[in-house]
C-alpha positions, 0 to 999 in steps of 0.5 A: 459427401462434402456438404455434411463434411464442409458443414462439420468444419463451418460448427466446428470452427464457429464452437471454437469461436464461441469458447473464445467469446465467453473466456474474454470476460474481463475482470472486476479484480483490483486492490492494492496486494502490498504497498511499502517503501523499500530500503533500496529505492527510500535512502532515508530508512534504514530499511523497507518499511512496509504499509498496512494496508485497511479496507482503501487506507495505507498506513507507513509508519515512520521515524520523527523527521523523515522528509516524506516529498519524493518518497519511491513505493514499490506497490504490488497489484491485481488489475490491469494499471494502477496511477501513480506507477509502483516506484514513482516518486510521490510527496507523501508529506500529505495523504496520496491517492492510488487509482487501481483500474481493472481489466473491466475499467473499474478503478477504487481508490486508495489513500495511502498516508504516512504517519510519523512515528512519537519518541518515547524517552524512558528513565529515572529523575531525582526529585530530591528523597527518591527516584522516579521513574518517567518517560519523556513523549515529545519533551513532556514528562510522564511520571509511570508511578503516577500518571504525573 
């Protein structure tokens, strides 16, 4: 009787180990969910800047004259790790690559780029006989009536 009881205990522990082994499958998840510049971490901004994620490309649109040489992104991701890490200052005057590593060791590389928003100034101009609606983009005037 003792042998059968010990056999049952052994089989019980063996089945428990099998469940632990099967649940040890490592995830391949490696996705950037959110990428933004928080005003609290980047005083150069008047509000938070939310990144636009499209595939493995991330675009953040900033105002003209923004110094992108030491911006700190706030990044939310799945996976085991991200390099460079969230909150680490980076030089965004050029695209910055972020590598997300999954639990299974696989990696996905994202490219984060800062695009400067164009400046448009709308107004009117008197051409001698009438007022003409115009807008100026980076110093170049365009007539809204005929496009000249």
